C-alpha positions in Angstrom: 146.2 201.3 51.1 143.1 200.1 49.4 142.4 200.1 45.6 138.9 200.4 44.3 139.5 200.4 40.5 137.9 197.6 38.5 140.0 194.5 38.8 139.8 190.9 37.9 138.6 190.4 41.5 135.7 192.7 40.9 134.9 191.1 37.6 135.0 187.6 39.2 132.8 188.8 42.1 130.3 190.5 39.8 129.7 187.2 38.0 128.8 185.1 41.1 125.2 183.8 40.7 122.6 184.3 43.3 121.9 180.8 44.9 118.1 181.4 45.1 117.6 183.2 41.8 120.2 181.7 39.5 119.1 184.0 36.6 120.7 186.9 38.5 124.3 187.6 39.6 124.8 189.1 43.0 125.7 192.4 41.2 122.4 192.2 39.2 120.5 191.8 42.5 122.3 194.7 44.1 123.7 192.5 46.9 127.3 193.0 45.9 128.2 196.4 47.5 132.0 196.6 47.1 135.2 194.8 46.1 138.5 196.1 47.3 142.1 194.8 47.5 144.2 195.7 50.5 147.9 196.4 50.5 148.6 192.8 51.6 146.6 191.5 48.6 143.5 190.5 50.5 140.3 190.8 48.5 137.6 192.3 50.7 134.1 191.8 49.3 131.1 193.6 51.0 127.6 192.3 50.5 124.2 193.4 51.8 121.6 190.5 52.0 118.1 191.1 50.9 116.9 190.1 54.4 118.8 190.0 57.6 117.8 186.3 58.0 118.4 185.4 54.3 119.0 181.6 54.2 121.2 182.0 51.2 123.8 184.3 52.9 126.2 181.5 53.8 126.1 180.1 50.3 126.7 183.6 48.8 129.8 184.0 51.0 131.1 180.5 50.1 130.5 181.1 46.4 132.3 184.4 46.5 135.3 182.9 48.3 135.4 179.9 45.9 135.1 182.0 42.8 137.7 184.5 43.9 140.1 181.8 45.0 139.6 180.1 41.6 140.6 183.4 40.0 143.9 183.3 41.9 143.1 185.3 45.0 144.3 183.4 48.0 143.2 185.8 50.7 139.5 186.6 50.5 137.4 188.2 53.2 133.6 188.6 52.8 132.0 191.2 55.0 128.3 191.6 55.5 126.7 195.0 56.1 123.1 195.8 56.9 123.4 199.6 56.6 122.0 200.9 54.4 119.5 198.1 54.2 119.0 196.4 50.9 116.1 197.6 48.7 114.6 196.2 45.5 115.5 199.5 44.0 119.1 198.2 43.9 118.2 195.5 41.4 119.8 196.7 38.1 117.9 197.3 34.9 119.7 194.2 33.5 118.6 192.2 36.5 115.0 193.3 36.1 115.2 192.2 32.4 116.6 188.8 33.4 113.9 188.3 35.9 111.2 189.0 33.4 112.8 186.8 30.8 112.8 184.0 33.4 109.1 184.4 34.0 109.5 186.2 37.3 107.8 189.6 37.7 110.4 192.2 38.7 109.5 194.6 41.5 108.3 198.1 40.9 110.5 200.9 41.9 109.9 202.5 45.3 112.3 205.4 45.1 113.4 207.6 48.0 110.9 208.4 50.7 109.3 211.8 50.1 109.5 213.0 53.7 111.2 212.1 57.0 109.2 211.0 59.9 106.9 208.2 60.8 105.6 205.8 58.1 102.0 204.9 58.5 101.5 201.1 58.7 98.5 199.0 58.0 97.7 195.3 58.5 96.9 194.9 54.8 99.4 195.2 52.1 98.6 198.0 49.5 97.0 196.6 46.4 99.3 196.8 43.5 99.2 196.0 39.8 101.7 193.3 38.8 101.9 192.6 35.1 102.1 189.0 34.1 105.7 188.2 32.8 104.2 185.7 30.3 101.5 187.7 28.5 101.9 191.2 30.0 98.3 191.4 31.3 97.8 193.6 34.4 95.0 191.5 35.8 96.9 189.2 38.2 96.2 188.0 41.7 98.4 187.1 44.6 97.9 183.4 45.6 100.5 183.4 48.4 102.5 186.2 50.0 105.5 183.9 50.2 107.0 182.0 47.3 110.0 179.7 47.2 112.1 182.5 48.7 111.2 185.0 51.4 111.6 187.9 48.9 109.1 186.5 46.4 105.3 186.1 46.3 103.2 183.7 44.1 100.7 185.2 41.7 98.5 184.0 38.9 97.5 185.8 35.7 93.7 185.9 35.2 94.1 186.5 31.5 96.4 183.5 30.5 96.0 181.5 33.7 99.8 181.1 34.2 101.2 181.1 37.8 104.4 183.1 38.4 106.7 184.5 41.0 106.9 188.2 41.8 109.9 189.8 43.6 108.2 191.9 46.4 109.1 195.5 46.7 111.2 196.3 49.8 
C-alpha cells in the first residue's frame, strides 16, 4: 500500500533547494515529481532532472536523502525518471517569480506541441525576446549560449548594460 496524501515527508522534500539555482526549490523547478510512503515506511521520492546528464543530479539525491532523514525518515529511496522528459513549463509561477527576483530571466512558456509528427530543426536557434530582469527592457542580446549551468544562457541588456542569466526554454 502506498499513500500519496501530503505528509511531512512531502513538505520536507518540497523544501530542498536546487544546488545550481539556490533561489529555487526542487518543487519550484518542477524536478520533484512525487513523494510516496510505502507500507514499510520507506519514503520514495521521484525526480526528473532538467537534463539527462545534469551534473547536480547526485547532489539533488543526496540533499533529498539528508533532508528526509533529518525529518525522521530512516528509509529513503530516490528514483530518477526521464519520462516524461522535464520541460521548463514545469517551473512553477512561484519559481519564475523567484528567478526574476534573483536577476535571472525566467524561460517563456512553450506549451503543448500543436501537432504530432516531425519537428523541423534548424542549425540556428530561433530569435526570441528576453526581457531584462533588472530594468524590464526587451532589447537584450545573447553573449553565450551556455551560462554557469547547462540550462542557462548569458545575456546582456542593451538598455541598462547589465549582464544576466536566462533559463533556456526546453
